[in-house]
C-alpha positions as CSV (number, residue, x, y, z in Angstrom):
1,M,72.8,227.8,-115.1
2,T,73.3,230.6,-112.3
3,N,72.0,230.1,-108.7
4,T,69.1,232.5,-109.5
5,E,68.0,230.8,-112.4
6,A,68.2,227.6,-110.6
7,V,66.1,228.9,-107.7
8,D,63.2,230.4,-110.0
9,R,63.1,227.3,-112.0
10,F,62.9,225.3,-108.9
11,L,60.0,227.0,-107.5
12,A,57.8,227.0,-110.9
13,G,58.7,223.3,-111.6
14,Y,58.6,222.0,-107.8
15,F,55.4,223.6,-107.1
16,G,53.9,223.7,-110.3
17,T,53.4,220.0,-110.5
18,S,52.1,219.2,-106.9
19,K,49.6,220.0,-104.5
20,R,51.9,221.2,-101.6
21,S,50.4,224.0,-99.3
22,L,50.9,227.5,-99.8
23,K,52.7,227.8,-96.4
24,T,55.2,225.4,-97.3
25,Q,55.6,227.4,-100.8
26,A,56.0,230.5,-99.1
27,A,58.5,228.9,-96.5
28,Y,60.6,227.2,-99.4
29,T,60.6,230.8,-101.6
30,F,62.1,232.5,-98.6
31,D,64.4,229.9,-97.5
32,L,66.0,229.4,-101.0
33,K,65.7,233.1,-102.0
34,Q,67.9,233.6,-98.7
35,F,70.3,230.9,-99.7
36,R,70.7,232.3,-103.0
37,D,71.6,235.8,-101.8
38,F,74.3,234.3,-99.6
39,A,75.9,232.2,-101.9
40,G,75.6,234.8,-104.9
41,R,72.8,235.2,-107.2
42,D,75.2,235.0,-110.3
43,T,77.1,231.9,-109.0
44,L,77.0,228.8,-111.0
45,L,74.8,226.1,-109.6
46,L,77.5,223.5,-110.3
47,S,80.1,225.3,-108.3
48,I,78.3,225.6,-105.2
49,S,80.4,223.5,-102.9
50,P,79.7,221.9,-99.1
51,E,82.3,224.9,-97.9
52,V,79.5,227.4,-98.8
53,L,76.7,225.5,-96.9
54,E,79.2,225.4,-94.0
55,A,79.8,229.1,-94.0
56,W,75.8,229.6,-94.6
57,A,75.5,227.6,-91.6
58,R,78.1,229.2,-89.6
59,H,76.5,232.8,-90.7
60,M,73.1,231.8,-89.3
61,Q,74.4,230.6,-86.0
62,S,76.0,233.8,-85.6
63,R,72.6,235.3,-85.7
64,P,69.5,235.0,-83.6
65,Y,68.1,232.2,-85.6
66,A,66.4,229.6,-83.8
67,I,67.8,225.8,-84.2
68,A,64.7,224.9,-85.9
69,S,64.7,227.7,-88.5
70,V,68.1,226.8,-89.5
71,R,67.1,222.9,-90.0
72,R,64.0,224.0,-92.0
73,K,66.4,226.1,-94.2
74,F,68.7,223.2,-94.8
75,A,66.1,220.8,-95.5
76,A,64.8,223.3,-98.4
77,V,68.0,223.4,-99.6
78,K,68.6,219.7,-99.7
79,V,65.4,219.2,-101.7
80,F,66.6,221.8,-104.0
81,F,70.0,220.1,-104.9
82,S,68.5,216.6,-105.2
83,Y,65.7,218.3,-107.5
84,W,68.6,219.4,-109.8
85,V,70.5,215.9,-109.7
86,R,67.4,214.1,-110.7
87,R,67.4,216.5,-113.8
88,G,71.0,216.3,-114.7
89,E,72.1,219.7,-113.9
90,I,74.6,218.3,-111.5
91,S,76.1,215.3,-110.8
92,S,75.7,215.2,-107.0
93,S,74.5,217.4,-104.4
94,P,77.0,219.4,-102.0
95,M,74.4,218.4,-99.5
96,W,75.5,214.8,-99.6
97,R,79.1,215.5,-98.5
98,L,78.4,217.8,-95.8
99,R,78.4,217.1,-91.9
100,L,76.9,219.9,-89.8
101,S,76.3,219.9,-85.9
102,L,73.4,222.1,-85.4
103,G,72.9,221.5,-81.7
104,K,70.0,220.9,-79.8
105,E,67.1,223.5,-79.3
106,Q,65.9,223.7,-75.8
107,A,62.4,222.7,-75.4
108,L,60.4,224.9,-73.9
109,P,57.1,223.8,-72.1
110,R,54.1,223.5,-74.7
111,S,51.3,224.1,-72.4
112,L,50.1,226.7,-69.7
113,S,50.9,226.4,-66.1
114,P,47.4,226.4,-64.1
115,S,48.2,229.9,-62.8
116,D,48.6,231.3,-66.1
117,T,45.6,229.7,-67.4
118,Q,43.6,231.2,-64.6
119,L,45.1,234.6,-65.3
120,L,44.3,234.4,-68.8
121,I,40.9,233.3,-68.7
122,E,40.1,235.8,-65.8
123,Q,41.7,238.6,-68.0
124,A,39.3,237.6,-70.9
125,W,36.2,238.0,-68.9
126,R,37.5,241.2,-67.3
127,G,35.1,244.1,-67.8
128,N,32.6,242.2,-69.6
129,R,29.0,242.9,-69.5
130,T,26.3,240.1,-69.1
131,S,24.0,241.5,-71.5
132,V,23.8,240.7,-75.4
133,L,24.4,243.6,-77.1
134,V,22.5,244.4,-80.5
135,H,25.1,245.3,-82.7
136,E,25.2,244.9,-86.3
137,K,28.8,246.4,-86.9
138,P,31.4,243.5,-86.3
139,S,34.2,246.7,-85.1
140,N,32.0,247.3,-82.1
141,S,34.4,246.8,-79.1
142,Q,32.1,245.3,-76.8
143,L,31.4,242.6,-79.6
144,L,34.9,241.9,-80.1
145,K,35.4,241.3,-76.1
146,T,32.4,239.0,-76.2
147,R,34.1,237.2,-79.3
148,N,37.6,236.9,-77.7
149,I,35.9,235.3,-74.3
150,A,34.0,232.5,-76.7
151,I,37.4,231.9,-78.3
152,V,39.2,231.6,-75.2
153,E,36.6,229.5,-73.5
154,T,36.4,227.1,-76.7
155,L,40.0,226.6,-77.0
156,F,40.3,225.5,-73.3
157,A,37.0,223.7,-73.2
158,T,37.3,221.6,-76.3
159,G,40.9,221.4,-77.2
160,I,40.5,222.0,-80.9
161,R,43.2,223.4,-83.1
162,V,43.4,227.1,-84.2
163,G,43.0,225.8,-87.7
164,E,40.0,223.9,-87.0
165,M,38.6,226.9,-84.9
166,V,39.1,229.4,-87.4
167,K,37.2,227.1,-90.3
168,L,34.2,226.9,-88.0
169,R,31.0,227.9,-89.3
170,V,27.6,229.4,-87.9
171,C,26.1,226.1,-88.9
172,D,28.6,224.2,-87.1
173,W,27.3,225.3,-83.7
174,R,24.7,222.7,-82.3
175,N,22.8,224.6,-79.7
176,D,20.7,221.7,-78.5
177,D,23.6,219.7,-77.7
178,S,26.0,222.4,-76.6
179,C,29.0,221.2,-79.2
180,F,30.6,222.2,-82.3
181,L,30.9,220.2,-85.6
182,I,34.7,220.0,-86.1
183,R,36.1,219.3,-89.8
184,G,39.4,217.7,-89.4
185,K,42.1,216.4,-91.5
186,G,41.2,214.1,-94.2
187,G,37.6,214.7,-94.3
188,K,37.0,213.5,-90.6
189,E,34.3,215.0,-88.5
190,R,33.8,215.0,-84.8
191,L,32.0,216.6,-82.0
192,A,33.5,218.9,-79.6
193,F,31.4,219.4,-76.6
194,L,31.5,222.5,-74.1
195,P,31.6,220.5,-70.8
196,D,30.9,223.5,-68.1
197,D,28.4,226.4,-67.5
198,R,30.9,229.0,-68.2
199,S,32.2,228.2,-71.5
200,L,28.8,227.2,-72.5
201,R,27.5,230.7,-71.5
202,A,30.4,232.6,-73.3
203,V,29.9,230.7,-76.7
204,K,25.7,230.9,-76.6
205,T,26.1,234.9,-75.9
206,Y,28.6,235.2,-78.6
207,M,26.3,233.2,-80.9
208,E,23.4,235.7,-80.1
209,C,25.5,238.6,-81.2
210,R,27.0,236.8,-84.2
211,E,23.7,236.3,-85.5
212,R,22.7,240.0,-85.6
213,L,25.9,240.7,-87.4
214,S,25.8,242.5,-90.8
215,T,28.3,240.4,-92.7
216,S,28.3,238.1,-95.7
217,T,30.5,235.4,-94.3
218,S,29.4,232.0,-92.9
219,A,32.3,231.9,-90.6
220,L,31.8,231.6,-87.0
221,F,34.4,233.6,-85.4
222,V,34.9,237.1,-87.5
223,N,37.1,239.9,-87.3
224,A,36.6,243.4,-87.0
225,S,36.1,243.8,-90.9
226,G,33.4,241.2,-90.8
227,K,35.6,238.7,-92.4
228,A,36.6,235.1,-91.2
229,I,39.2,235.5,-88.3
230,S,42.5,234.0,-89.2
231,E,45.1,231.9,-87.3
232,Q,47.1,234.9,-86.9
233,G,44.2,237.0,-85.7
234,V,43.4,234.4,-83.0
235,A,47.1,234.3,-82.0
236,L,47.4,238.0,-81.7
237,T,44.0,238.1,-79.7
238,L,45.5,235.6,-77.3
239,A,48.8,237.3,-77.2
240,R,47.0,240.6,-75.9
241,I,45.0,238.9,-73.4
242,A,48.2,237.5,-72.0
243,E,49.7,240.9,-71.9
244,G,47.0,242.4,-70.1
245,A,46.9,239.8,-67.7
246,Q,50.9,240.4,-67.2
247,I,51.9,236.7,-68.2
248,T,55.5,237.2,-69.0
249,R,55.9,234.1,-71.3
250,R,54.6,234.2,-75.0
251,V,51.2,232.4,-75.2
252,T,50.3,230.9,-78.4
253,P,47.0,228.8,-79.5
254,H,49.0,225.6,-80.0
255,M,49.9,225.9,-76.0
256,I,46.4,225.5,-75.4
């Protein structure tokens, strides 16, 4: 069996009989096809040696790959070879005889400094109009500005995950209690309260605008096309606000 056949059959079999996430499947597909191209598409699976894997590691370390990315790729390859050992295509995995020192990745601060936090929030509010605008089109620039303020304030005020934020629906806002109903992992639910007047004003202003939007989605936060905003959309929004605030470091939703 060639390397190409092994990768294709692994992806079809491994993910065809499990409920792993689409993100996991996409990562495995990308990493294994990258390894396939390095080791050779027509190379026989049983001929792949630890030396090939070591050469692949050196190749990636000579390029601008983060250590975490290299480790992820080797984790995928380890599962790939173990899969074919279990099915009797190879007698042992070349990973079993491999010892790699990938070094340690320097951990970056995982939260914003107080000064950067203030800059980010001030930039989000900059140029905002206090009155509620009546716009039916989600692409309206001032409406998107109102949405962005609500996103920033909600992230800081509640500490919810970006994955939880993009799943919020209009009906999840509890106006009388000033809180969101958050649906987390495993079907668990909790309430996330807005603790201050500023965040409450931001969300209530956006909610008034959201109710006037002409869109078929029930998602609370929508993009310019009128569809639910994605995690990538939230990340891009924060990045643009951070750039406007002249924050030099990369700002992500997870940091908040």
